[in-house]
PDB file as gemmi writes it, atoms N, CA and C in Angstrom:
CRYST1    1.000    1.000    1.000  90.00  90.00  90.00 P 1                      
ATOM      1  N   MET A   1     105.214 113.932  93.668  1.00  0.00           N  
ATOM      2  CA  MET A   1     104.245 113.263  94.507  1.00  0.00           C  
ATOM      3  C   MET A   1     103.701 112.060  93.736  1.00  0.00           C  
ATOM      4  N   GLN A   2     103.759 110.919  94.310  1.00  0.00           N  
ATOM      5  CA  GLN A   2     103.259 109.706  93.675  1.00  0.00           C  
ATOM      6  C   GLN A   2     101.776 109.541  93.977  1.00  0.00           C  
ATOM      7  N   LYS A   3     100.993 109.243  92.926  1.00  0.00           N  
ATOM      8  CA  LYS A   3      99.542 109.069  93.067  1.00  0.00           C  
ATOM      9  C   LYS A   3      99.233 107.578  93.170  1.00  0.00           C  
ATOM     10  N   THR A   4      98.222 107.264  93.941  1.00  0.00           N  
ATOM     11  CA  THR A   4      97.744 105.893  93.988  1.00  0.00           C  
ATOM     12  C   THR A   4      96.312 105.873  93.494  1.00  0.00           C  
ATOM     13  N   ALA A   5      95.849 104.712  93.137  1.00  0.00           N  
ATOM     14  CA  ALA A   5      94.498 104.571  92.591  1.00  0.00           C  
ATOM     15  C   ALA A   5      93.467 105.123  93.559  1.00  0.00           C  
ATOM     16  N   GLY A   6      92.506 105.845  93.016  1.00  0.00           N  
ATOM     17  CA  GLY A   6      91.416 106.362  93.822  1.00  0.00           C  
ATOM     18  C   GLY A   6      91.646 107.759  94.358  1.00  0.00           C  
ATOM     19  N   GLN A   7      92.865 108.271  94.270  1.00  0.00           N  
ATOM     20  CA  GLN A   7      93.110 109.624  94.744  1.00  0.00           C  
ATOM     21  C   GLN A   7      92.569 110.637  93.744  1.00  0.00           C  
ATOM     22  N   THR A   8      92.192 111.782  94.254  1.00  0.00           N  
ATOM     23  CA  THR A   8      91.730 112.851  93.376  1.00  0.00           C  
ATOM     24  C   THR A   8      92.874 113.806  93.102  1.00  0.00           C  
ATOM     25  N   LEU A   9      92.711 114.599  92.065  1.00  0.00           N  
ATOM     26  CA  LEU A   9      93.721 115.596  91.720  1.00  0.00           C  
ATOM     27  C   LEU A   9      93.655 116.760  92.703  1.00  0.00           C  
ATOM     28  N   PRO A  10      94.768 117.442  92.871  1.00  0.00           N  
ATOM     29  CA  PRO A  10      94.736 118.630  93.730  1.00  0.00           C  
ATOM     30  C   PRO A  10      93.736 119.648  93.194  1.00  0.00           C  
ATOM     31  N   GLN A  11      93.191 120.477  94.080  1.00  0.00           N  
ATOM     32  CA  GLN A  11      92.197 121.475  93.694  1.00  0.00           C  
ATOM     33  C   GLN A  11      92.755 122.374  92.592  1.00  0.00           C  
ATOM     34  N   GLY A  12      91.911 122.569  91.552  1.00  0.00           N  
ATOM     35  CA  GLY A  12      92.309 123.421  90.433  1.00  0.00           C  
ATOM     36  C   GLY A  12      93.006 122.677  89.310  1.00  0.00           C  
ATOM     37  N   TRP A  13      93.334 121.432  89.514  1.00  0.00           N  
ATOM     38  CA  TRP A  13      93.996 120.636  88.483  1.00  0.00           C  
ATOM     39  C   TRP A  13      92.947 119.881  87.673  1.00  0.00           C  
ATOM     40  N   THR A  14      93.212 119.711  86.404  1.00  0.00           N  
ATOM     41  CA  THR A  14      92.413 118.842  85.549  1.00  0.00           C  
ATOM     42  C   THR A  14      93.361 117.994  84.728  1.00  0.00           C  
ATOM     43  N   ALA A  15      92.888 116.847  84.348  1.00  0.00           N  
ATOM     44  CA  ALA A  15      93.695 115.953  83.519  1.00  0.00           C  
ATOM     45  C   ALA A  15      92.987 115.737  82.198  1.00  0.00           C  
ATOM     46  N   HIS A  16      93.738 115.728  81.126  1.00  0.00           N  
ATOM     47  CA  HIS A  16      93.209 115.477  79.801  1.00  0.00           C  
ATOM     48  C   HIS A  16      94.026 114.365  79.163  1.00  0.00           C  
ATOM     49  N   VAL A  17      93.323 113.420  78.576  1.00  0.00           N  
ATOM     50  CA  VAL A  17      93.979 112.313  77.885  1.00  0.00           C  
ATOM     51  C   VAL A  17      93.552 112.376  76.431  1.00  0.00           C  
ATOM     52  N   TYR A  18      94.507 112.285  75.531  1.00  0.00           N  
ATOM     53  CA  TYR A  18      94.214 112.329  74.100  1.00  0.00           C  
ATOM     54  C   TYR A  18      94.623 111.006  73.474  1.00  0.00           C  
ATOM     55  N   ASP A  19      93.755 110.468  72.655  1.00  0.00           N  
ATOM     56  CA  ASP A  19      94.037 109.237  71.918  1.00  0.00           C  
ATOM     57  C   ASP A  19      93.566 109.445  70.495  1.00  0.00           C  
ATOM     58  N   SER A  20      94.489 109.523  69.560  1.00  0.00           N  
ATOM     59  CA  SER A  20      94.128 109.792  68.163  1.00  0.00           C  
ATOM     60  C   SER A  20      93.331 108.654  67.548  1.00  0.00           C  
ATOM     61  N   GLN A  21      93.334 107.471  68.166  1.00  0.00           N  
ATOM     62  CA  GLN A  21      92.591 106.334  67.626  1.00  0.00           C  
ATOM     63  C   GLN A  21      91.123 106.341  68.065  1.00  0.00           C  
ATOM     64  N   MET A  22      90.800 107.158  69.067  1.00  0.00           N  
ATOM     65  CA  MET A  22      89.436 107.174  69.568  1.00  0.00           C  
ATOM     66  C   MET A  22      88.740 108.446  69.095  1.00  0.00           C  
ATOM     67  N   THR A  23      87.615 108.246  68.441  1.00  0.00           N  
ATOM     68  CA  THR A  23      86.820 109.364  67.957  1.00  0.00           C  
ATOM     69  C   THR A  23      85.427 109.254  68.550  1.00  0.00           C  
ATOM     70  N   LEU A  24      84.568 110.237  68.284  1.00  0.00           N  
ATOM     71  CA  LEU A  24      83.192 110.161  68.768  1.00  0.00           C  
ATOM     72  C   LEU A  24      82.479 108.951  68.195  1.00  0.00           C  
ATOM     73  N   GLN A  25      82.846 108.554  66.972  1.00  0.00           N  
ATOM     74  CA  GLN A  25      82.194 107.413  66.342  1.00  0.00           C  
ATOM     75  C   GLN A  25      82.835 106.089  66.747  1.00  0.00           C  
ATOM     76  N   ASN A  26      84.096 106.104  67.156  1.00  0.00           N  
ATOM     77  CA  ASN A  26      84.809 104.873  67.487  1.00  0.00           C  
ATOM     78  C   ASN A  26      85.312 104.951  68.918  1.00  0.00           C  
ATOM     79  N   ARG A  27      84.554 104.380  69.827  1.00  0.00           N  
ATOM     80  CA  ARG A  27      84.922 104.414  71.243  1.00  0.00           C  
ATOM     81  C   ARG A  27      85.143 103.007  71.780  1.00  0.00           C  
ATOM     82  N   GLU A  28      85.423 102.075  70.938  1.00  0.00           N  
ATOM     83  CA  GLU A  28      85.532 100.688  71.376  1.00  0.00           C  
ATOM     84  C   GLU A  28      86.984 100.223  71.300  1.00  0.00           C  
ATOM     85  N   GLY A  29      87.186  98.955  71.572  1.00  0.00           N  
ATOM     86  CA  GLY A  29      88.479  98.321  71.398  1.00  0.00           C  
ATOM     87  C   GLY A  29      89.535  98.769  72.385  1.00  0.00           C  
ATOM     88  N   ALA A  30      90.754  98.911  71.871  1.00  0.00           N  
ATOM     89  CA  ALA A  30      91.909  99.223  72.713  1.00  0.00           C  
ATOM     90  C   ALA A  30      91.757 100.554  73.429  1.00  0.00           C  
ATOM     91  N   ALA A  31      91.196 101.542  72.753  1.00  0.00           N  
ATOM     92  CA  ALA A  31      91.038 102.858  73.377  1.00  0.00           C  
ATOM     93  C   ALA A  31      90.129 102.756  74.600  1.00  0.00           C  
ATOM     94  N   LYS A  32      89.037 102.010  74.477  1.00  0.00           N  
ATOM     95  CA  LYS A  32      88.120 101.849  75.607  1.00  0.00           C  
ATOM     96  C   LYS A  32      88.826 101.124  76.744  1.00  0.00           C  
ATOM     97  N   TYR A  33      89.562 100.078  76.425  1.00  0.00           N  
ATOM     98  CA  TYR A  33      90.305  99.346  77.459  1.00  0.00           C  
ATOM     99  C   TYR A  33      91.279 100.287  78.159  1.00  0.00           C  
ATOM    100  N   PHE A  34      92.035 101.057  77.391  1.00  0.00           N  
ATOM    101  CA  PHE A  34      93.042 101.952  77.949  1.00  0.00           C  
ATOM    102  C   PHE A  34      92.403 102.977  78.883  1.00  0.00           C  
ATOM    103  N   PHE A  35      91.349 103.622  78.423  1.00  0.00           N  
ATOM    104  CA  PHE A  35      90.695 104.639  79.241  1.00  0.00           C  
ATOM    105  C   PHE A  35      90.023 104.039  80.467  1.00  0.00           C  
ATOM    106  N   ASP A  36      89.266 102.971  80.267  1.00  0.00           N  
ATOM    107  CA  ASP A  36      88.440 102.415  81.332  1.00  0.00           C  
ATOM    108  C   ASP A  36      89.240 101.525  82.277  1.00  0.00           C  
ATOM    109  N   ALA A  37      89.791 100.448  81.768  1.00  0.00           N  
ATOM    110  CA  ALA A  37      90.451  99.465  82.620  1.00  0.00           C  
ATOM    111  C   ALA A  37      91.816  99.932  83.121  1.00  0.00           C  
ATOM    112  N   PHE A  38      92.599 100.531  82.269  1.00  0.00           N  
ATOM    113  CA  PHE A  38      93.966 100.902  82.647  1.00  0.00           C  
ATOM    114  C   PHE A  38      94.009 102.206  83.435  1.00  0.00           C  
ATOM    115  N   LEU A  39      93.364 103.260  82.905  1.00  0.00           N  
ATOM    116  CA  LEU A  39      93.401 104.559  83.579  1.00  0.00           C  
ATOM    117  C   LEU A  39      92.293 104.736  84.610  1.00  0.00           C  
ATOM    118  N   GLY A  40      91.238 103.946  84.486  1.00  0.00           N  
ATOM    119  CA  GLY A  40      90.118 104.097  85.407  1.00  0.00           C  
ATOM    120  C   GLY A  40      89.257 105.311  85.125  1.00  0.00           C  
ATOM    121  N   CYS A  41      89.307 105.797  83.890  1.00  0.00           N  
ATOM    122  CA  CYS A  41      88.510 106.961  83.498  1.00  0.00           C  
ATOM    123  C   CYS A  41      87.175 106.524  82.922  1.00  0.00           C  
ATOM    124  N   GLN A  42      86.194 107.382  83.007  1.00  0.00           N  
ATOM    125  CA  GLN A  42      84.921 107.133  82.358  1.00  0.00           C  
ATOM    126  C   GLN A  42      84.876 107.932  81.073  1.00  0.00           C  
ATOM    127  N   ILE A  43      84.476 107.268  79.996  1.00  0.00           N  
ATOM    128  CA  ILE A  43      84.333 107.957  78.719  1.00  0.00           C  
ATOM    129  C   ILE A  43      82.984 108.651  78.742  1.00  0.00           C  
ATOM    130  N   PRO A  44      82.973 109.968  78.545  1.00  0.00           N  
ATOM    131  CA  PRO A  44      81.688 110.668  78.592  1.00  0.00           C  
ATOM    132  C   PRO A  44      80.729 110.144  77.526  1.00  0.00           C  
ATOM    133  N   GLN A  45      79.473 109.991  77.919  1.00  0.00           N  
ATOM    134  CA  GLN A  45      78.446 109.567  76.979  1.00  0.00           C  
ATOM    135  C   GLN A  45      77.810 110.815  76.372  1.00  0.00           C  
ATOM    136  N   ASN A  46      77.504 110.734  75.101  1.00  0.00           N  
ATOM    137  CA  ASN A  46      76.762 111.828  74.477  1.00  0.00           C  
ATOM    138  C   ASN A  46      75.603 111.238  73.697  1.00  0.00           C  
ATOM    139  N   ARG A  47      74.693 112.095  73.286  1.00  0.00           N  
ATOM    140  CA  ARG A  47      73.483 111.619  72.613  1.00  0.00           C  
ATOM    141  C   ARG A  47      73.798 110.838  71.352  1.00  0.00           C  
ATOM    142  N   ALA A  48      74.731 111.339  70.559  1.00  0.00           N  
ATOM    143  CA  ALA A  48      75.051 110.658  69.301  1.00  0.00           C  
ATOM    144  C   ALA A  48      75.578 109.247  69.564  1.00  0.00           C  
ATOM    145  N   HIS A  49      76.428 109.103  70.560  1.00  0.00           N  
ATOM    146  CA  HIS A  49      76.986 107.781  70.875  1.00  0.00           C  
ATOM    147  C   HIS A  49      75.904 106.834  71.385  1.00  0.00           C  
ATOM    148  N   LEU A  50      75.035 107.326  72.253  1.00  0.00           N  
ATOM    149  CA  LEU A  50      73.962 106.484  72.772  1.00  0.00           C  
ATOM    150  C   LEU A  50      72.984 106.075  71.673  1.00  0.00           C  
ATOM    151  N   THR A  51      72.680 106.997  70.761  1.00  0.00           N  
ATOM    152  CA  THR A  51      71.788 106.675  69.642  1.00  0.00           C  
ATOM    153  C   THR A  51      72.433 105.628  68.742  1.00  0.00           C  
ATOM    154  N   ARG A  52      73.713 105.792  68.467  1.00  0.00           N  
ATOM    155  CA  ARG A  52      74.411 104.822  67.620  1.00  0.00           C  
ATOM    156  C   ARG A  52      74.434 103.438  68.285  1.00  0.00           C  
ATOM    157  N   THR A  53      74.666 103.416  69.584  1.00  0.00           N  
ATOM    158  CA  THR A  53      74.672 102.142  70.304  1.00  0.00           C  
ATOM    159  C   THR A  53      73.307 101.470  70.220  1.00  0.00           C  
ATOM    160  N   PHE A  54      72.233 102.245  70.432  1.00  0.00           N  
ATOM    161  CA  PHE A  54      70.875 101.700  70.307  1.00  0.00           C  
ATOM    162  C   PHE A  54      70.666 101.147  68.898  1.00  0.00           C  
ATOM    163  N   PHE A  55      71.052 101.920  67.892  1.00  0.00           N  
ATOM    164  CA  PHE A  55      70.873 101.493  66.501  1.00  0.00           C  
ATOM    165  C   PHE A  55      71.621 100.192  66.224  1.00  0.00           C  
ATOM    166  N   GLU A  56      72.887 100.125  66.613  1.00  0.00           N  
ATOM    167  CA  GLU A  56      73.697  98.933  66.327  1.00  0.00           C  
ATOM    168  C   GLU A  56      73.172  97.695  67.036  1.00  0.00           C  
ATOM    169  N   HIS A  57      72.802  97.832  68.306  1.00  0.00           N  
ATOM    170  CA  HIS A  57      72.284  96.665  69.039  1.00  0.00           C  
ATOM    171  C   HIS A  57      70.928  96.216  68.492  1.00  0.00           C  
ATOM    172  N   THR A  58      70.076  97.172  68.166  1.00  0.00           N  
ATOM    173  CA  THR A  58      68.759  96.823  67.627  1.00  0.00           C  
ATOM    174  C   THR A  58      68.900  96.200  66.246  1.00  0.00           C  
ATOM    175  N   ARG A  59      69.786  96.744  65.430  1.00  0.00           N  
ATOM    176  CA  ARG A  59      70.022  96.186  64.093  1.00  0.00           C  
ATOM    177  C   ARG A  59      70.536  94.747  64.200  1.00  0.00           C  
ATOM    178  N   THR A  60      71.461  94.504  65.106  1.00  0.00           N  
ATOM    179  CA  THR A  60      71.977  93.147  65.303  1.00  0.00           C  
ATOM    180  C   THR A  60      70.859  92.207  65.745  1.00  0.00           C  
ATOM    181  N   PHE A  61      70.026  92.666  66.675  1.00  0.00           N  
ATOM    182  CA  PHE A  61      68.900  91.863  67.148  1.00  0.00           C  
ATOM    183  C   PHE A  61      67.968  91.506  65.989  1.00  0.00           C  
ATOM    184  N   ILE A  62      67.633  92.497  65.171  1.00  0.00           N  
ATOM    185  CA  ILE A  62      66.723  92.266  64.036  1.00  0.00           C  
ATOM    186  C   ILE A  62      67.347  91.283  63.051  1.00  0.00           C  
ATOM    187  N   ARG A  63      68.629  91.437  62.775  1.00  0.00           N  
ATOM    188  CA  ARG A  63      69.297  90.539  61.817  1.00  0.00           C  
ATOM    189  C   ARG A  63      69.313  89.092  62.293  1.00  0.00           C  
ATOM    190  N   LEU A  64      69.265  88.882  63.601  1.00  0.00           N  
ATOM    191  CA  LEU A  64      69.291  87.519  64.142  1.00  0.00           C  
ATOM    192  C   LEU A  64      67.905  86.908  64.318  1.00  0.00           C  
ATOM    193  N   LEU A  65      66.860  87.683  64.077  1.00  0.00           N  
ATOM    194  CA  LEU A  65      65.505  87.156  64.216  1.00  0.00           C  
ATOM    195  C   LEU A  65      65.232  86.062  63.186  1.00  0.00           C  
ATOM    196  N   PRO A  66      64.546  85.003  63.592  1.00  0.00           N  
ATOM    197  CA  PRO A  66      64.212  83.928  62.655  1.00  0.00           C  
ATOM    198  C   PRO A  66      62.947  84.275  61.854  1.00  0.00           C  
ATOM    199  N   VAL A  67      63.055  85.262  60.968  1.00  0.00           N  
ATOM    200  CA  VAL A  67      61.923  85.694  60.144  1.00  0.00           C  
ATOM    201  C   VAL A  67      62.336  85.702  58.679  1.00  0.00           C  
ATOM    202  N   GLU A  68      61.350  85.835  57.818  1.00  0.00           N  
ATOM    203  CA  GLU A  68      61.610  85.896  56.377  1.00  0.00           C  
ATOM    204  C   GLU A  68      62.454  87.127  56.046  1.00  0.00           C  
ATOM    205  N   PRO A  69      63.283  87.055  55.022  1.00  0.00           N  
ATOM    206  CA  PRO A  69      64.129  88.194  54.646  1.00  0.00           C  
ATOM    207  C   PRO A  69      63.341  89.484  54.379  1.00  0.00           C  
ATOM    208  N   GLU A  70      62.152  89.358  53.805  1.00  0.00           N  
ATOM    209  CA  GLU A  70      61.343  90.552  53.525  1.00  0.00           C  
ATOM    210  C   GLU A  70      60.913  91.237  54.817  1.00  0.00           C  
ATOM    211  N   ILE A  71      60.548  90.442  55.809  1.00  0.00           N  
ATOM    212  CA  ILE A  71      60.147  90.985  57.107  1.00  0.00           C  
ATOM    213  C   ILE A  71      61.345  91.645  57.780  1.00  0.00           C  
ATOM    214  N   ARG A  72      62.491  90.972  57.721  1.00  0.00           N  
ATOM    215  CA  ARG A  72      63.715  91.524  58.298  1.00  0.00           C  
ATOM    216  C   ARG A  72      64.042  92.873  57.661  1.00  0.00           C  
ATOM    217  N   ASP A  73      63.917  92.953  56.351  1.00  0.00           N  
ATOM    218  CA  ASP A  73      64.184  94.217  55.653  1.00  0.00           C  
ATOM    219  C   ASP A  73      63.216  95.309  56.097  1.00  0.00           C  
ATOM    220  N   ASP A  74      61.943  94.954  56.269  1.00  0.00           N  
ATOM    221  CA  ASP A  74      60.949  95.925  56.748  1.00  0.00           C  
ATOM    222  C   ASP A  74      61.304  96.425  58.149  1.00  0.00           C  
ATOM    223  N   LEU A  75      61.722  95.518  59.008  1.00  0.00           N  
ATOM    224  CA  LEU A  75      62.088  95.902  60.371  1.00  0.00           C  
ATOM    225  C   LEU A  75      63.312  96.818  60.385  1.00  0.00           C  
ATOM    226  N   LEU A  76      64.299  96.489  59.573  1.00  0.00           N  
ATOM    227  CA  LEU A  76      65.497  97.338  59.488  1.00  0.00           C  
ATOM    228  C   LEU A  76      65.158  98.716  58.928  1.00  0.00           C  
ATOM    229  N   THR A  77      64.261  98.750  57.946  1.00  0.00           N  
ATOM    230  CA  THR A  77      63.821 100.037  57.392  1.00  0.00           C  
ATOM    231  C   THR A  77      63.062 100.828  58.444  1.00  0.00           C  
ATOM    232  N   SER A  78      62.240 100.153  59.227  1.00  0.00           N  
ATOM    233  CA  SER A  78      61.498 100.822  60.296  1.00  0.00           C  
ATOM    234  C   SER A  78      62.443 101.428  61.331  1.00  0.00           C  
ATOM    235  N   LEU A  79      63.497 100.709  61.664  1.00  0.00           N  
ATOM    236  CA  LEU A  79      64.483 101.218  62.618  1.00  0.00           C  
ATOM    237  C   LEU A  79      65.141 102.487  62.073  1.00  0.00           C  
ATOM    238  N   TYR A  80      65.584 102.428  60.833  1.00  0.00           N  
ATOM    239  CA  TYR A  80      66.225 103.582  60.212  1.00  0.00           C  
ATOM    240  C   TYR A  80      65.262 104.768  60.162  1.00  0.00           C  
ATOM    241  N   THR A  81      64.022 104.497  59.765  1.00  0.00           N  
ATOM    242  CA  THR A  81      63.014 105.560  59.666  1.00  0.00           C  
ATOM    243  C   THR A  81      62.759 106.187  61.027  1.00  0.00           C  
ATOM    244  N   TYR A  82      62.635 105.358  62.038  1.00  0.00           N  
ATOM    245  CA  TYR A  82      62.376 105.869  63.391  1.00  0.00           C  
ATOM    246  C   TYR A  82      63.472 106.833  63.837  1.00  0.00           C  
ATOM    247  N   LEU A  83      64.726 106.480  63.568  1.00  0.00           N  
ATOM    248  CA  LEU A  83      65.830 107.317  64.035  1.00  0.00           C  
ATOM    249  C   LEU A  83      66.134 108.491  63.109  1.00  0.00           C  
ATOM    250  N   LYS A  84      66.019 108.297  61.814  1.00  0.00           N  
ATOM    251  CA  LYS A  84      66.425 109.337  60.869  1.00  0.00           C  
ATOM    252  C   LYS A  84      65.316 110.284  60.470  1.00  0.00           C  
ATOM    253  N   VAL A  85      64.140 109.752  60.217  1.00  0.00           N  
ATOM    254  CA  VAL A  85      63.057 110.566  59.685  1.00  0.00           C  
ATOM    255  C   VAL A  85      62.233 111.195  60.801  1.00  0.00           C  
ATOM    256  N   ASP A  86      61.874 110.401  61.811  1.00  0.00           N  
ATOM    257  CA  ASP A  86      61.027 110.919  62.891  1.00  0.00           C  
ATOM    258  C   ASP A  86      61.717 112.023  63.685  1.00  0.00           C  
ATOM    259  N   GLN A  87      63.027 111.909  63.873  1.00  0.00           N  
ATOM    260  CA  GLN A  87      63.818 112.912  64.591  1.00  0.00           C  
ATOM    261  C   GLN A  87      63.236 113.258  65.957  1.00  0.00           C  
ATOM    262  N   THR A  88      62.799 112.246  66.698  1.00  0.00           N  
ATOM    263  CA  THR A  88      62.296 112.500  68.038  1.00  0.00           C  
ATOM    264  C   THR A  88      63.475 112.842  68.945  1.00  0.00           C  
ATOM    265  N   PRO A  89      63.263 113.739  69.918  1.00  0.00           N  
ATOM    266  CA  PRO A  89      64.373 114.134  70.787  1.00  0.00           C  
ATOM    267  C   PRO A  89      64.814 113.034  71.749  1.00  0.00           C  
ATOM    268  N   THR A  90      63.936 112.045  71.995  1.00  0.00           N  
ATOM    269  CA  THR A  90      64.250 110.958  72.912  1.00  0.00           C  
ATOM    270  C   THR A  90      63.851 109.635  72.270  1.00  0.00           C  
ATOM    271  N   ILE A  91      64.740 108.664  72.358  1.00  0.00           N  
ATOM    272  CA  ILE A  91      64.408 107.327  71.853  1.00  0.00           C  
ATOM    273  C   ILE A  91      63.496 106.662  72.875  1.00  0.00           C  
ATOM    274  N   GLN A  92      62.352 106.210  72.398  1.00  0.00           N  
ATOM    275  CA  GLN A  92      61.409 105.498  73.245  1.00  0.00           C  
ATOM    276  C   GLN A  92      61.198 104.120  72.636  1.00  0.00           C  
ATOM    277  N   VAL A  93      61.778 103.123  73.278  1.00  0.00           N  
ATOM    278  CA  VAL A  93      61.747 101.766  72.736  1.00  0.00           C  
ATOM    279  C   VAL A  93      60.318 101.295  72.529  1.00  0.00           C  
ATOM    280  N   ASN A  94      59.432 101.556  73.489  1.00  0.00           N  
ATOM    281  CA  ASN A  94      58.032 101.128  73.344  1.00  0.00           C  
ATOM    282  C   ASN A  94      57.372 101.805  72.149  1.00  0.00           C  
ATOM    283  N   LYS A  95      57.659 103.086  71.934  1.00  0.00           N  
ATOM    284  CA  LYS A  95      57.091 103.789  70.785  1.00  0.00           C  
ATOM    285  C   LYS A  95      57.598 103.176  69.478  1.00  0.00           C  
ATOM    286  N   PHE A  96      58.876 102.852  69.445  1.00  0.00           N  
ATOM    287  CA  PHE A  96      59.444 102.201  68.257  1.00  0.00           C  
ATOM    288  C   PHE A  96      58.770 100.856  68.023  1.00  0.00           C  
ATOM    289  N   LEU A  97      58.635 100.050  69.076  1.00  0.00           N  
ATOM    290  CA  LEU A  97      58.023  98.717  68.937  1.00  0.00           C  
ATOM    291  C   LEU A  97      56.557  98.814  68.517  1.00  0.00           C  
ATOM    292  N   ASN A  98      55.835  99.768  69.084  1.00  0.00           N  
ATOM    293  CA  ASN A  98      54.414  99.925  68.729  1.00  0.00           C  
ATOM    294  C   ASN A  98      54.240 100.396  67.300  1.00  0.00           C  
ATOM    295  N   GLY A  99      55.236 101.058  66.748  1.00  0.00           N  
ATOM    296  CA  GLY A  99      55.140 101.543  65.378  1.00  0.00           C  
ATOM    297  C   GLY A  99      55.503 100.498  64.331  1.00  0.00           C  
ATOM    298  N   LEU A 100      55.968  99.340  64.768  1.00  0.00           N  
ATOM    299  CA  LEU A 100      56.350  98.287  63.821  1.00  0.00           C  
ATOM    300  C   LEU A 100      55.117  97.615  63.235  1.00  0.00           C  
ATOM    301  N   PRO A 101      55.234  97.172  61.979  1.00  0.00           N  
ATOM    302  CA  PRO A 101      54.131  96.395  61.409  1.00  0.00           C  
ATOM    303  C   PRO A 101      53.959  95.074  62.158  1.00  0.00           C  
ATOM    304  N   ALA A 102      52.740  94.602  62.247  1.00  0.00           N  
ATOM    305  CA  ALA A 102      52.478  93.314  62.916  1.00  0.00           C  
ATOM    306  C   ALA A 102      52.814  92.179  61.956  1.00  0.00           C  
ATOM    307  N   TYR A 103      53.573  91.204  62.444  1.00  0.00           N  
ATOM    308  CA  TYR A 103      53.948  90.054  61.618  1.00  0.00           C  
ATOM    309  C   TYR A 103      53.537  88.786  62.308  1.00  0.00           C  
TER     310      TYR A 103                                                      
END                                                                             
């Protein structure tokens, strides 16, 4: 039976795709293209991946800020502390921002 895009699997069937290049920590690049654009699959999101994405985007934002290097270092340390030391069950951007030193 030939499948076309948008069809569902017969009842009781499941499909599994394995890619040795894609790990929980590395979900970008070719693997993401293959799963998303080519196969039309959604990559499941998990807490660790979402936290890492928040960390990476926030770190990039802080690194691009036009501030003194000492301030930038303080902000990066604050980000790390918020995620690693505080261990809050939910990331709250406003709480993180309110906890930053005033510059």
